[in-house]
C-alpha positions in Angstrom: 112.9 145.4 23.4 110.4 143.8 25.0 112.1 145.0 28.3 112.1 148.4 27.5 107.9 148.0 26.4 107.5 146.6 29.7 108.9 149.4 31.8 107.2 152.0 29.7 103.9 149.5 30.2 104.9 149.9 34.1 105.3 154.2 33.9 101.7 154.5 31.9 100.1 152.4 34.5 101.8 154.6 37.4 100.6 158.0 35.5 97.4 156.6 34.6 97.3 155.5 38.7 98.3 159.0 40.5 96.1 160.5 37.5 93.2 158.4 38.8 93.9 159.7 42.7 94.7 163.6 41.9 91.3 163.1 39.9 89.3 161.6 42.7 90.9 163.9 45.5 89.9 166.9 43.2 86.7 165.8 43.2 86.3 165.7 47.0 87.4 168.7 47.8 84.8 170.5 45.4 82.6 168.1 47.1 83.3 168.9 50.6 83.4 173.0 49.4 79.7 172.2 48.5 78.7 170.5 51.5 77.3 172.3 54.0 77.0 169.5 56.5 79.6 169.7 59.4 81.6 166.1 60.2 79.1 164.3 57.4 82.6 161.4 57.3 82.9 161.5 61.1 87.1 162.6 60.6 86.6 166.2 61.3 88.5 165.5 64.4 90.6 162.2 65.6 89.7 162.8 69.2 86.4 162.9 68.6 84.8 161.2 65.6 80.9 162.2 66.4 82.1 166.1 67.1 78.6 168.4 66.0 76.5 164.8 66.4 73.9 164.9 69.3 73.5 161.3 70.6 73.2 162.1 74.6 69.3 163.0 75.2 67.5 164.1 78.6 65.1 161.7 77.8 64.5 158.5 79.9 63.8 156.1 76.6 67.4 157.2 75.2 69.5 157.8 78.2 71.6 155.3 77.6 71.5 155.5 73.5 75.1 156.1 73.2 76.3 153.0 74.5 74.9 151.3 71.0 77.1 153.4 69.0 80.5 152.9 67.4 83.1 154.3 64.9 83.7 151.2 63.0 87.2 151.7 61.4 87.6 149.4 58.3 91.4 148.2 59.2 91.3 149.0 63.1 89.3 148.5 66.0 86.0 149.9 66.5 85.4 153.6 68.6 82.7 153.0 71.3 80.6 155.4 73.6 80.4 154.1 76.8 82.3 151.1 76.4 79.1 148.4 76.1 79.8 144.9 75.7 76.8 144.3 73.6 79.2 145.6 70.9 81.7 143.0 71.0 82.7 141.0 69.7 79.6 141.1 66.2 80.5 144.4 65.6 84.0 143.5 65.0 83.5 141.1 62.5 81.3 141.6 59.6 83.7 144.3 57.5 83.7 143.6 53.9 86.1 144.9 51.4 83.5 147.2 49.5 83.3 148.9 53.1 84.4 152.7 53.4 87.7 153.6 55.8 85.0 154.2 58.9 81.0 154.5 59.3 78.8 155.0 62.2 77.1 152.2 63.6 73.5 151.9 65.4 73.4 148.6 67.5 69.8 146.7 67.1 70.3 143.7 68.5 68.5 144.2 71.6 65.2 144.4 71.2 64.6 146.2 75.2 66.0 148.7 73.3 64.3 148.8 69.9 61.1 147.7 71.0 60.0 148.7 74.6 62.3 152.0 74.2 62.0 153.1 70.8 65.3 152.5 69.1 68.4 153.4 69.0 68.8 156.8 67.3 71.3 159.7 66.6 70.3 163.2 65.3 73.1 164.9 62.7 75.3 168.4 63.7 72.3 170.7 63.5 72.9 174.0 60.5 71.1 177.1 59.7 67.5 176.9 57.6 66.8 179.3 55.2 63.0 178.4 53.6 64.1 180.7 50.6 66.4 177.9 49.2 65.9 174.3 48.5 68.7 172.0 50.1 69.9 168.2 48.5 70.8 166.0 51.1 72.8 162.7 49.8 73.4 160.1 53.0 75.2 156.8 52.1 74.0 153.6 54.8 73.4 150.3 54.7 71.4 147.8 57.2 72.3 144.1 58.3 70.9 141.8 59.7 72.5 140.6 63.4 71.8 138.7 66.0 73.0 138.9 70.0 75.4 136.1 71.2 73.4 133.2 72.4 70.8 134.0 70.2 70.0 131.5 67.4 67.4 132.6 65.7 66.6 133.4 61.8 65.3 136.9 60.8 66.1 140.3 58.1 67.5 143.3 58.8 65.8 145.5 61.5 63.5 148.8 60.7 65.0 152.0 60.0 64.2 155.6 59.6 66.1 158.4 58.1 64.8 161.6 57.8 65.2 165.9 57.8 64.0 168.0 59.9 63.3 171.5 60.3 63.0 173.5 63.8 62.1 176.5 65.2 63.5 177.8 68.7 62.0 176.6 71.6 60.6 179.4 73.6 62.5 179.3 76.5 66.2 178.3 74.3 68.7 181.5 75.0 69.4 181.6 71.4 72.9 181.5 69.7 74.3 180.7 66.8 75.3 177.3 68.1 71.7 176.0 69.5 71.7 172.3 71.5 68.8 170.2 70.5 67.4 171.3 73.8 67.1 174.9 72.1 64.9 174.4 69.2 61.0 172.4 68.7 60.8 170.4 65.4 58.5 172.1 63.5 58.3 170.2 60.0 59.4 166.3 59.5 59.8 166.1 55.8 59.4 162.4 54.1 62.0 159.8 54.8 64.8 158.7 52.2 64.2 156.0 50.4 66.5 153.1 49.5 64.6 150.6 48.3 64.3 152.2 44.7 60.2 151.9 45.0 59.0 153.5 47.9 57.7 156.2 47.5 55.3 156.8 50.7 55.6 155.3 54.4 57.4 156.0 57.6 60.3 153.3 57.0 63.7 154.1 54.6 63.7 150.6 53.6 67.5 150.2 53.3 69.2 147.5 51.6 72.0 144.9 53.1 74.4 146.5 50.3 75.9 150.1 51.3 74.1 152.7 48.6 73.6 156.5 48.5 70.6 158.0 48.2 69.7 161.6 47.9 66.3 163.7 47.9 65.6 167.6 47.8 63.7 169.4 50.6 61.1 171.1 50.2 59.2 168.7 47.6 57.3 170.8 45.2 54.0 168.5 46.2 53.3 169.4 50.0 50.5 170.4 52.4 49.7 174.3 53.1 50.0 173.1 56.8 53.8 172.1 56.4 54.4 175.3 54.6 53.0 177.6 56.9 55.1 175.8 59.6 58.3 175.6 57.2 58.6 179.5 56.7 59.5 180.0 60.1 62.1 177.9 60.3 65.7 178.6 61.4 67.9 175.3 61.8 68.1 171.6 59.9 68.9 168.3 60.9 68.8 164.6 60.3 67.5 162.1 62.4 68.8 158.4 62.3 66.4 155.9 64.0 66.8 152.0 64.3 63.7 150.2 65.2 62.7 146.7 66.0 61.6 145.5 62.4 60.0 141.5 63.4 60.0 139.1 65.8 63.7 138.1 64.9 64.5 141.0 62.9 67.6 142.9 64.3 71.1 144.3 63.7 72.6 147.3 62.5 72.1 150.7 61.0 75.4 151.4 59.5 76.0 155.3 58.4 79.2 155.8 56.2 78.5 159.9 54.8 76.0 162.5 55.1 76.4 165.3 52.9 73.3 168.8 52.3 74.1 171.1 49.3 72.0 174.0 48.5 70.3 173.9 45.6 68.4 176.7 44.2 65.6 178.8 45.3 62.3 177.8 46.2 59.5 179.4 44.2 56.3 178.9 43.5 54.5 175.7 45.3 52.3 172.8 44.6 50.0 172.5 47.5 48.6 169.6 48.0 44.6 169.1 48.9 43.9 167.0 51.9 47.1 166.4 53.4 47.9 166.6 57.3 51.2 167.3 58.7 52.2 167.5 62.0 53.3 171.4 63.4 55.6 172.6 65.9 53.1 172.0 68.8 52.9 168.4 67.7 49.4 168.3 67.0 48.1 167.2 63.1 46.6 170.6 61.2 43.3 170.8 59.3 43.1 169.3 55.9 44.1 171.3 53.5 42.4 172.7 49.8 44.8 171.9 46.6 46.0 174.8 44.7 49.4 177.4 44.6 51.0 180.2 46.2 54.1 182.2 45.8 56.8 181.5 48.3 57.6 184.7 50.6 60.0 183.5 53.4 60.1 184.9 56.6 63.9 183.4 57.0 66.2 182.7 60.0 66.1 186.1 62.6 69.6 187.0 64.0 70.8 186.2 67.4 71.0 190.0 68.2 67.9 190.9 66.2 64.2 190.6 67.2 61.4 190.4 66.0 
């Protein structure tokens, strides 16, 4: 009888386990259907984990940016882009039981790159942006303190910035349905995602040492008239990830495990923030605005084969 009860208990546990796995797979499938950002978990193409991401730049400050990136896999060696020796061996050694299966690591240990040359950055895949819609952006990330081999100092994790950007076409771009970053021009830089649970303003994302998932909906209800003027003409959307020098000895890694973008309903009436200044498409700050409200009348994306 006791043996029968043991077998029944094992069967019950097995059924519960299988059921949990199936539910988790169904939830993942549901989330993937809602997510409109390709390759947000770096596993769409096993031969190219950063397919669709921008990590090679023609800007002189970021031309060697790719050397400080790696796809870290929990139970395997990492995949590097450029075979830079600075990624070894500390990158391989910092793994924890709570880690996801794989993640993108931005190596910000070398102050030459994070301080003198402006940091290590990547851009997510570029997707269509419809100014008549709101978008929910979700990022799972963390920041770890680490030092270059031979550097014996005490410090904290580096500064990082994670924020969405809406773009317009560059005037000289050859328009297509798959633009490169050089084909578009930054028009609206939205507020960063904050990971400390407290910040509502500031340029840094305040990442924590443990994995944390944060979501934000854009555009915000309170925004300036100047931002709204530029936003209504935007046609593309991407996220920028940047790890920078955080102080004298504050160096380390920015780790990104997952990025999702979902449509979150229509944009309706907006509350215009008084006195706010917003960086426009020309890179300059516009005049201060008066408070009030307006009904959104979006311009919307223009098809590639159609002229305004």
